[in-house]
N, C-alpha and C positions, 0 to 999 in steps of 0.2 A: 504494500500500500504506500503510494507516494503521497505525502502530506506537505502542503505548501501554505505559507502565510505570506500575503503580499500587501505591502503598504499599511501595516497595522499601526493604528493610532489609538491610544487609550488615555482619555482625559478623565480626571476626577475633579470636577469643578474647574478652577483656574490652573490646576496642576496637571502637567502632561507627563504621565508615567512611562509611556511608550511612544516613540516619535518616528513614524514611517519606517517600520522594521520589516525586512524581508527575511524569511526563514524557511528552510525545507529539510525534510528528512526522508531518505529513500527507504524502500522495503529492506528489512534486515540490516539496517545501519544503526550504529551507536554514535550519537552526536553529543558532544560536551557543550553545555551552555554555561558561559562564564561571565562574571561581573561582580562588582562589589555589592554589598547590601544596599538596596534602593536603586540598583541599576536598571530594574525593570524586568528581570528574569522571570520571577514568579508571576508578575502581572501578565506578561506575554503568554505564559503557559496557562494561566487561569482563563484567558480568552480562548485558547485552544480547547481547554477542558470544559467550556460552557459555563463557567462561573459568572461571567458577565459578557455582554456583547461588546465588540470594539466600537469606538467612536467612528473610525474609518477603517477601510481595508476589507480584505476578503480572505476566506479560507477555502482551499481546494483540496479534494481528495481524488487521486487518480485523474486529475485534470478537470474535475467537475466541481463547480462552486457549490458549497454547502452552507447552511445556516445552523450553527450550534448554539441553541438558546439556553440550555441548562445541562447540568452534569449527567443526568439520566440519558439525554440524547447523545452526548459524547460517548457514554459507555455503550450505547446501542451501536455506535459506529466503531466500537473496538478500541476506544481511547480511554486509558486509565491514568489517573494522577495520584501518585503516592506523595502526599504533602510532607514538608519538613516538620510542621507542627502536628503532633499526634491528634487524631480525630476519632478516638474510641470512646465508647460509653462505659465508664468504670463499673457501673452496677449491672451490666449485662455479661453473660458468659462469652468466651472466645468465639464459639461457633455462631452465636447470635449476632455478634459484631460483624463477623465476616459475611454473613448473609443478610445484613440489615437492608431492608427495602427491596431485597431480591430473594425472599424466602422461598423454599421449595414446598409445594403443597402436595398432600397425598389424597387418599379417598375422603370424600365428604368435605373437602376444603380445609382439612386440618393440616397443621405443620408436619412435614416429614422430617422430624428431628434426627432419626436414625441415619438417613441418607446424607443430611447436612453434616453431621458429626463425622461420618466415614469419609466424606469428601475432604473435610478439613484435615483429618489425619493423613490422608494421601498427600496433600500439599505439603504438610510439615515433613513427611518422610522424604519427599522430593527435595526439600530444602535442607535435609539432614539436621533438623532441630527437633528437640523434644518439648512440645508444649501441649498440654491436655486441653482439647477443645471445650471441656466442661468447666474449666477454671474460670472464676470471675476475673475480669480484666484488672480490677483494683488490686489483686494479689500479685500481679506480674511486675517484674523489674522493667525499667525503662527500655533496656535492650530487647526484652521479650515483646514489649508492646510494639516496638519498631518492626520486629520480625512478623508480628501479626498483621501490621499494616501492609507489609510487602506480600505476605501470603494471601491477603484479601484480593490484591490485584492479580495474583497468579491463579486464583481460584476459577476465574472466568476467562473465556476465550478473548484474547487481546490481539490487536494489530499494532498498537503503539502504547508503550508504557512510559510515562513521565516520572522520573525519580528526582525529588528535591531533597538533597542532603540525606540519602538513605542510610549512611553508615555512621552517623554521628555517635551512636551509642553502642555500636557493634564491636565485638572483639575481632582480632585478626583472623581467627578461624571462621567466624561468621561472615566476615567480608569475603574471604576466599570462597566460601560456599555460595554466597550471593553472586559473585562474578562467574562462577561455573554455571549457575542457572541462566544468567544473562547470555552467556556465550551459547548455551544450548538452545535457548529460545531464538537467538539471532539466526542460528542455522535453520530454524523452522520458519524464518521470514518475519519474525516479530522485530519491530523497530524500537529503539530506546532514545529518549532525551534525558541525559544525565547531568543534573545540576550539582556541582560540588565546589567547595573551596579548597579541597585537598588535591593539589596538583599531581602528586604521584598516582592517585586513583584515576584522574582524567587521562593521563598518558598511558596508564595500563589497560584501561577498558574501552576507551573511545577511539574512533578513527578520525573524525572531523570535529571542528570546533566553531563556535560563534561567540564573539565577545561583545557584550553590551556595556555602555557607560553613559550614565545620565539619560537613560531611555533610548539612546541611539545605537545602531549597529556600527561598531568600530571596525571589525574585521571578521573574516571567516576563511576556513581553508582546511588543509590536511595537517594533522598534528605532527606527522613525520617531517614536515617542512618548517617547524618552528620550535623554539626552546621555551622552557618554563619561565625563564627570566623575561623573555619578550612578551609572553602572554600576560604575565603579572604587571609589567609596566604599561601595557595597553589597558588593563583593567583599572588601574589607579591613576593613569594619566601623568605619571612622573617616574623618574629613575629611582632605583633603590640603592644606588651607589653610596648615598650619604648615610644609609642605615648601618652603621658599623657597630656590631655587638661583639666582635672578636677581641677588641681591646678595651672592653668595659673595665673600669677600675673596681677594685675590691673596696667596699665601703664599710666593712664590719669594724666595730669599735672594740670588741672584746667584752663589752658589757652584756651579761646574760639577761635576756628579756623573758624568754619562754624556756622552761625546763620540764621535760616529760620523762617520767621515771617508771619503767616497768608497767606500762598500761596494757591491759588486755581486754578484749571484747569480742563481739561477734565477728569471726573470720580474721582476727589478728591477735597476736600474743607477744607479750614481753617486749614492747617497743620503748626505747629510751633514746633521747637526743637532747641537745642544748642548742638554742637559737639565739644569736647575739643581735644587738642593735645594728642595723645597717646590712644584715645578711639576707640572702635569698637561698632557701633550701628548696630543692625539688624532690618530690616523691614520685616514683614511677613503678610500673609493674603491669602484668597482664590483668585482665578483668577480674580474675579469681584470686588476685594476690592479697586482697584485704585493703588495698589502697583507698577505695571509696569509703569503706567503713571507718578507717582511721581518720579520714578527713571529717566525717560526721561526728565522731567521738570527741575530737578536739574542740568542736564547737557546741558540744552538749546535746547533739541531736539524738544520739543513742547512748545507752549506759556503758560504763567500763569500770574496771578496777585499776588500781595504781594511782599515781600522783601527778598532778599538773600544777606548776607554779608559774605565776606571772610576776616578774620583778621580785622573785623570792617569796611571794605571798601565795599560799596554796588555795586552789579553788575548792571550796567546801561543798558546793552544790553543783551537780552535773546537769545543767539545763541551759538552754540557749540564752535566756535572759540574764542569768548569772555570768555567763561567759562575756556577753556584751557589756555588762556593767563593769567587768574587770579588764576591759580593754582589748577584747578579741572580736574581730569582725570576719565575716566569711562571704565571699562571692561564690554562690553554689553552682554546681553542675546542673544540667537539664533546666535551662532558663524558664521554659514555659511552666513546668510543674513545680519548681522549687524557688524560682527567683522573682518573677514579676507577680504583681497582684492585679489580676486581669480586670477586675471591676473598678479599679481606682485610676485616677488621672495620672499624667506624667508628674505633675506637681507632687501628688501624694506619694507616689512611688519613690521620688527623690528624697522626701522628708521622713519616710517611715523609720529609718534607723535613728535619726536624730530624736524623733518623738519618744523612742524607747530607751534612750541612753542619756541624753543631755537636756531635754526640755524640762524647764522648771515651772513654766506658766501652765495654768489650767486651760487656757484658751489658745487656739491657733490664730496667729496673726498673719493675715494674707500678705502684708507688705514684707514681712521677714521671710515668709515661705517663698515669695517671688525672688527675693534677693538670694536665697539659698539655691534656688533652681538656676538663676542666671549665672551664679558663681560656678556651678558644676557644668552648665551648658558651655560656658566659655572654656573651662579647663578641659572638658572632654570633647569639645566640638560636636555637640549633640545637634542633629538636624531635626528640628521640630517646628511645625507651623504654629501650633497653639498648645502650650503646656497644660491647658485645661482638658485637652482631648484624652481619651483613654490610652494607657500605655500600649495597648495592642495596635494602635494606629501607627506605631513606629516600626521600622525595619528591625530585623534581629540584632544587627550590630548596634543600632542606636538604643534598643532596649537594654543591651548589655552595658552600654555606657551609662545609662540611668542607674542601673544596679551598682556599678562601680562608684558613681557619684554618691549614691545613698550611703555606702559604707565609709567613704572618705569623710562625709559629714559627721561621723561619730568620733573622728580623730583617734581611732584605736591604735594601739602600739603594735599589735600583732594582726597581720592581715593574711587570711587564708584564701588563696585563689584555687578553686576546684574546677579544672578544665575551663579556664577563663575565656578561651577563644573558640569554644565549641560552636560550630555552625555559623561563624562570621567570616567576612571576607578578609583577604590578605592585607589590604590597606589598614583596616581597623585592627587586625592582629598586631601589626607593627606599632600602631599607636599604643596599644595595651602593653606591649613589650617595653616600650620607652617609659610608659607610666610606671611599670613595676620597678625598673631600674632607678627612675627618679625618686620614687618613694623610698627605696633603699638608701639612696644618697642623702635623703632627708631624715634618716634615722629610724625608719620603720623596719620591723622584723617581719619577714615575709616567707610564707610557705606556699609553694605552687605544686598542685597535684596534677600530673599530666602523663599521657602515654606517648606524646609526640617529641621525639628527640630534637627536631628542629626548634621546637619551642623551648625545651629545657636548655639547650646549648646557648640560646640567646639571653636568658635571664638568670640562670642559676650560678651560684658560687660553689654549691655542693649538691650532689645528687644521691639520694637514698633509694636503692633498688629493693623492692619487696618481692618475695616469692612465698606463696602458700601461707600468708599471714605473718611472716617473719622478715626481718631485715637481712637480706642476703649479701649486700655489698654497699659500700659508701665510697663515692668518688669525689675528689676535689676537681676544680675546674679544668686543670691541665690533664686530668686522667679521663675526662668524659669523652666518649665517642660512641657512635651508634652500635658498633660491634660489641663493646663491653656491656652496654646497657641491655642489649638483646640477649647476650650470653647469660647474664645473671638473672634477667627477668624470666627466662624459660627454665631456670634452675639447672642449666647444663653443667655447672660446676659441682653439682651434687650427684653422687653415684646412685644409680638405680631409680631416679625420679621418672615419673610419667609426664611427658610434655603435653601442653595444650595444643 
């Protein structure tokens, strides 16, 4: 199926999100769609998927002009969109989510639950994942929810599958399985539009590329004819030569700010370390390493044993509010589920940390709230038309900047960044890397939890590698390289271990 978009324009009031873009995907082709947050990628794909009609332009399938007025019509044409933000109903079971609005009926018009459950099991077997179709979605991990979203698209016959950041919460093994499925479906003639900020993934799985910037098509062609650096510079509209992280100064003062002694909890055991003022420690490891749970424990999200001291003062209560009151802040992973407050405005999302830690007045003062937002907007370069709009009106990168601004307003001494650049564009990533280094230079003690070596190498003074809940290795800056981190993340130094 040849799918073409010609002269697509998408206006939202006075804002032009997509500006006369031409786009095409051939049968059995995997196309990478690239651009910064807010470049127009998702908007363009929402037009193709029937979420809203274009202001101008036309869509053609096999040379014939078609009108796609809603998502159901797009699905009838064999077009499926796996969105970056999870769209599952937590109080329904897995199979009910996968067949939502497309339920199978048996005799007498009753739901054929048996056939739906068996079909779901077959898709999961094909994906080489173990998820029970009878589980309630609210009990799933974020990575499992993402796999359910992907499985839902594979459940029905498709000619074109649009994937928007499908691997943000997946392990390396799960990503490999997904790529095998994509390649298999490609051989069957299924086309893919793959949106990702992870350049290695784009170059591994895609054949051709399109780059958008500020709603306009900047370039397209074969990936074999271009480099990662060239695409990155087209996306952000500037050279990255000035972004020098290789010679970043060490800013640690030797003054211990955070001391963790023999803490143990769900999926991690006997973790000890000391973090000084002006230092950046990275924690890495595979998905089952206990890295995520350790990050949560340090911010009081989950219980643990052992001792945590801030400036020598022990934390006597292990809950979020107590950690915040004692100078610990956390930028959480999984922005939609754990970071933003969907129903509140950009103003309120920016101020929420301040309200819980430093506010002494009983009343909110709009003037001060506005000053707080403007301060962070300028510091973070947040792109927002009206801060009274809901936080969901912003792109993912700008939402992340609001979350960062929220915690900076608490003036915490210890900052925990848990996957801080998950699902955001390369330009914003570099802004956050510079922010982390600047915060360290200004005396903040920082922990970064990440699985990306490129990220760790740019910000960290020291890297702690976890394996099966334990610290397996610790590297200083001059010892950190991708080979070492992967070797110890997989436990290859331990005799007789089973690798993920």
